[in-house]
C-alpha positions as CSV (number, residue, x, y, z in Angstrom):
1,A,37.6,12.3,-26.1
2,V,38.5,14.7,-28.5
3,K,41.2,15.5,-26.8
4,I,42.4,11.6,-27.2
5,L,40.9,10.5,-30.6
6,H,43.3,13.8,-31.9
7,K,46.9,12.7,-29.8
8,I,46.0,8.9,-31.3
9,S,45.7,10.5,-34.5
10,Q,48.9,11.9,-33.9
11,V,50.5,8.1,-33.7
12,N,49.1,7.0,-36.2
13,K,48.5,9.0,-39.0
14,S,51.4,8.6,-40.6
15,L,51.7,4.9,-40.1
16,P,50.3,2.3,-43.3
17,N,48.5,-0.1,-40.5
18,P,45.2,-0.7,-40.8
19,I,43.1,0.7,-37.9
20,V,39.7,-1.3,-37.0
21,I,37.0,1.1,-35.0
22,E,34.6,-1.4,-32.4
23,G,31.8,0.3,-31.2
24,F,29.3,-1.3,-28.5
25,T,26.6,-0.7,-25.9
26,D,25.2,-1.7,-22.2
27,N,22.5,-4.3,-22.3
28,L,20.2,-2.2,-21.5
29,P,17.3,-1.7,-24.4
30,M,16.5,1.3,-26.3
31,S,13.2,2.8,-26.1
32,G,12.1,5.8,-28.2
33,G,15.2,7.9,-29.4
34,K,17.8,8.6,-32.4
35,F,18.5,4.6,-32.9
36,A,16.3,1.7,-33.4
37,S,18.3,-1.0,-31.3
38,N,21.9,-1.4,-29.1
39,W,23.0,-2.2,-32.7
40,D,22.5,1.0,-34.3
41,L,24.3,2.9,-31.7
42,S,27.5,0.6,-31.8
43,L,27.8,1.0,-35.2
44,A,27.1,4.9,-35.1
45,R,30.0,5.1,-32.3
46,A,32.1,3.8,-34.3
47,N,31.2,5.9,-37.2
48,T,31.5,9.0,-35.2
49,V,35.2,8.4,-34.5
50,Y,35.9,6.6,-38.2
51,R,34.3,10.3,-39.2
52,Y,36.9,12.4,-36.6
53,F,40.1,10.2,-37.6
54,T,39.4,11.4,-41.6
55,K,37.2,14.5,-42.0
56,K,39.2,16.2,-38.7
57,E,42.5,14.9,-39.3
58,G,43.0,13.5,-42.9
59,M,43.8,10.4,-41.7
60,P,42.9,7.9,-45.0
61,G,39.7,6.4,-44.9
62,K,41.1,3.4,-46.8
63,N,42.9,2.1,-43.8
64,F,39.6,1.8,-41.5
65,S,37.0,-0.7,-41.1
66,I,33.9,-0.1,-38.3
67,A,32.3,-2.5,-36.5
68,G,29.6,-2.8,-34.1
69,Y,28.5,-5.3,-31.5
70,G,25.9,-3.7,-29.6
71,P,25.9,-5.5,-26.1
72,Y,27.0,-8.9,-26.8
73,R,30.9,-8.5,-25.8
74,P,30.6,-6.5,-22.6
75,R,34.2,-5.6,-20.6
76,V,32.3,-6.5,-17.5
77,A,28.6,-7.7,-16.1
78,N,26.5,-5.6,-16.7
79,D,24.9,-6.3,-13.1
80,S,25.3,-1.9,-11.9
81,A,24.6,1.5,-13.1
82,A,29.4,1.8,-13.3
83,H,29.6,-1.3,-15.0
84,R,26.9,-1.0,-17.6
85,A,29.4,2.7,-18.3
86,L,32.4,0.7,-18.6
87,N,30.4,-1.1,-21.6
88,R,29.6,1.8,-23.4
89,R,32.9,2.3,-25.1
90,I,35.5,1.7,-28.4
91,E,37.9,0.2,-28.8
92,I,40.8,1.2,-32.1
93,S,43.0,-1.6,-32.4
94,L,46.0,-1.2,-34.7
95,V,46.5,-3.9,-37.1
96,R,49.7,-5.2,-37.7
97,L,51.1,-5.4,-41.0
């Protein structure tokens, strides 16, 4: 994913537009591990991408906002392992000025 994020940063680095980074998870409940809930995991995913853009690519933090939706905005039904994998994602949106 780092190669893709680098390409995204090269396109957007010089633009003044706000960027929204949204994190999502599948609907399987968290059990143990680093995150207490899918909400926490989705926010951590978005924050990790934000940190990459600001720390590694030098993009200004003031242009970003992050959101975590946990399992509540699936792209597809969580009815198979393949579909759950599609719902574990990050979406990056460039906001029009």
